C-alpha positions in Angstrom: -22.5 -67.4 9.8 -23.5 -64.1 8.1 -24.5 -64.4 4.5 -22.4 -62.4 2.0 -24.2 -60.2 -0.5 -22.7 -59.5 -3.9 -22.3 -55.8 -4.8 -23.3 -55.7 -8.5 -22.2 -52.1 -9.0 -18.7 -53.0 -7.8 -18.5 -56.0 -10.1 -19.8 -53.9 -13.0 -17.1 -51.2 -12.4 -14.4 -53.9 -12.7 -15.8 -55.0 -16.1 -15.4 -51.5 -17.7 -11.8 -52.1 -18.6 -12.3 -55.7 -19.7 -13.7 -56.0 -23.2 -14.4 -59.7 -22.9 -16.4 -59.4 -19.7 -18.2 -56.3 -21.0 -19.5 -58.3 -23.9 -20.3 -61.3 -21.7 -22.4 -59.2 -19.3 -24.7 -58.3 -22.3 -25.9 -61.9 -22.4 -27.2 -61.9 -18.8 -31.0 -62.1 -18.5 -31.7 -61.5 -14.8 -33.3 -58.2 -13.9 -30.6 -57.4 -11.4 -28.1 -57.0 -14.2 -30.1 -54.5 -16.3 -28.6 -51.5 -14.6 -25.1 -52.8 -15.3 -25.9 -53.6 -18.9 -27.4 -50.1 -19.6 -24.5 -48.4 -17.8 -22.0 -50.4 -19.8 -23.7 -49.3 -23.1 -23.6 -45.7 -22.0 -19.9 -45.9 -21.0 -19.1 -47.4 -24.4 -20.9 -44.5 -26.2 -19.1 -41.9 -24.0 -15.7 -43.5 -24.6 -16.4 -43.3 -28.4 -17.1 -39.6 -28.2 -13.9 -39.0 -26.2 -11.9 -40.9 -28.8 -13.3 -38.6 -31.5 -12.4 -35.5 -29.6 -8.9 -36.6 -29.0 -8.4 -36.8 -32.8 -8.2 -32.9 -33.0 -4.7 -31.4 -33.3 -3.2 -30.1 -30.1 -3.4 -26.5 -31.2 -7.2 -26.7 -30.9 -6.8 -26.9 -27.1 -8.4 -23.8 -25.6 -5.6 -23.0 -23.2 -3.1 -23.1 -26.1 -5.3 -21.0 -28.3 -5.7 -18.4 -25.5 -1.9 -18.4 -24.8 -1.2 -17.9 -28.5 -3.7 -15.1 -28.7 -2.2 -13.3 -25.7 1.3 -13.6 -27.2 0.1 -12.3 -30.5 -1.5 -9.3 -28.9 1.6 -8.6 -26.8 3.7 -8.6 -30.0 1.6 -5.9 -31.4 1.3 -3.7 -28.3 -1.8 -5.5 -26.9 -4.0 -4.5 -29.8 -7.7 -4.3 -28.9 -9.5 -7.7 -29.1 -12.3 -6.6 -31.3 -9.9 -4.8 -33.7 -7.7 -8.0 -34.0 -10.8 -10.1 -34.5 -12.0 -7.8 -37.3 -8.5 -8.0 -39.0 -8.8 -11.9 -39.0 -12.4 -11.7 -40.4 -11.4 -9.4 -43.2 -8.3 -11.5 -44.0 -10.4 -14.6 -44.4 -12.6 -12.9 -46.9 -9.6 -11.7 -49.0 -8.1 -13.7 -51.8 -4.6 -13.9 -50.3 -3.2 -16.2 -47.7 -4.8 -15.4 -44.3 -1.5 -15.5 -42.4 0.2 -13.0 -44.7 -2.8 -10.7 -45.1 -3.1 -10.4 -41.2 0.6 -9.7 -40.8 0.6 -7.1 -43.6 -2.3 -5.3 -42.1 -0.6 -5.2 -38.7 2.9 -4.4 -39.9 1.6 -1.4 -42.0 -0.2 0.2 -39.1 1.4 3.6 -38.3 2.2 2.9 -34.7 3.9 -0.4 -35.6 5.9 1.2 -38.4 7.2 4.0 -36.1 8.4 1.3 -33.7 10.0 -0.8 -36.5 12.0 2.0 -37.9 13.2 3.2 -34.4 11.2 6.4 -34.1 9.7 5.0 -30.9 11.1 2.5 -28.4 7.7 0.6 -28.2 4.4 0.5 -29.9 2.8 2.1 -26.8 5.2 5.0 -27.1 4.4 5.3 -30.9 0.7 5.5 -30.0 1.4 8.3 -27.6 3.3 10.3 -30.3 0.4 9.9 -32.7 -2.3 10.8 -30.3 -0.3 14.0 -29.2 0.0 15.1 -32.8 3.8 14.5 -33.2 3.4 12.6 -36.5 2.2 13.4 -40.0 1.0 11.1 -42.7 1.2 12.3 -46.3 2.1 15.7 -45.0 -1.1 15.9 -42.8 -1.0 15.7 -39.0 -2.8 12.6 -37.7 -4.2 11.7 -34.3 -5.8 8.3 -35.1 -3.7 5.6 -33.5 -5.3 2.8 -35.6 -4.5 4.3 -39.0 -2.7 2.2 -41.6 -0.4 3.0 -44.5 -0.8 1.9 -48.1 2.1 1.4 -50.6 3.4 4.9 -51.5 2.2 6.6 -48.3 4.7 8.7 -46.4 5.1 9.4 -42.7 7.2 12.0 -40.9 7.8 13.7 -37.6 6.4 17.2 -37.4 9.0 20.0 -37.5 8.2 21.2 -34.0 9.3 17.9 -32.5 12.2 16.9 -34.8 14.9 18.0 -32.4 13.6 15.8 -29.6 13.4 12.8 -31.9 16.9 13.3 -33.3 18.3 13.5 -29.8 16.6 10.2 -28.8 17.8 8.5 -32.0 21.4 9.5 -31.4 21.2 8.2 -27.9 19.8 4.9 -29.1 22.6 4.6 -31.7 25.2 5.2 -29.1 23.7 2.7 -26.7 23.0 0.2 -29.6 19.5 -0.3 -28.1 17.8 -0.9 -31.5 16.6 -4.5 -31.3 16.6 -5.2 -35.0 17.4 -3.7 -38.4 15.0 -1.5 -40.3 12.5 -3.5 -42.5 13.5 -3.6 -46.1 10.0 -2.6 -47.3 10.3 0.8 -45.7 12.6 3.6 -46.8 13.7 6.0 -44.1 15.6 9.3 -44.1 16.8 9.6 -40.5 18.1 13.2 -41.0 14.7 14.5 -42.1 12.8 11.9 -39.9 10.5 10.8 -42.7 9.8 7.5 -44.3 8.0 5.8 -47.2 6.2 2.5 -47.4 7.8 1.0 -50.6 5.9 -2.3 -50.7 3.8 -4.6 -48.6 5.9 -6.9 -46.4 6.3 -10.6 -47.1 6.7 -13.4 -44.6 10.4 -13.5 -45.3 11.1 -9.9 -44.2 8.6 -9.6 -41.3 10.7 -9.8 -38.1 8.1 -11.5 -35.9 6.5 -13.8 -38.5 8.1 -16.9 -37.0 7.5 -16.0 -33.4 3.7 -15.8 -33.4 1.2 -18.6 -33.8 -1.2 -17.2 -36.3 -3.2 -20.4 -36.8 -4.0 -20.9 -33.1 -4.8 -17.2 -32.7 -7.2 -17.4 -35.6 -8.9 -20.5 -34.2 -9.4 -18.6 -30.9 -11.5 -16.0 -32.6 -13.4 -18.5 -34.8 -13.9 -21.3 -32.2 -13.3 -19.6 -28.9 
């Protein structure tokens, strides 16, 4: 009759999920069990590390952070990664709430404001208007798509293009294609196609403030 040999590795693997047997195996003195004892200790250390990692909140998961960042960028016309990272870095250094400072910086950008008040159907379109010289800021023609407004700054459509803009606005009004109301922190004269930034926006009057995950987006740029 053939002699049966015991597979120690197989036995050791069955001990991993049994705390009593895992402790019992530590008392074995024979040399053949040394590999199993060392392996069991390593497994215990690794399982401890895994437990520590699982204590992190779910929003620290990389896929969730990446998804939140992509959604955030899409909300603001797929703003450049480096530009958005710089905004978060500056916001963290400021004295105000990071979430609010980031949104204030983004919502007071000229292209975003043009879209919010209905002068452009999208942020992409607003950038095109700026780069082609259709828009003035404080009565000076601007071409910089990344320019921001401060409280008291004005923006307007240049006289040469007012007729085209007015026609588009009338069409939007008839089709009721404006997605949301004009922000309360901006005053707009739709007849003259000009506006004024009255105050900085707050979380309560920013349309998209509850639709973007700022915390996870910030963690993406700080932790990757």
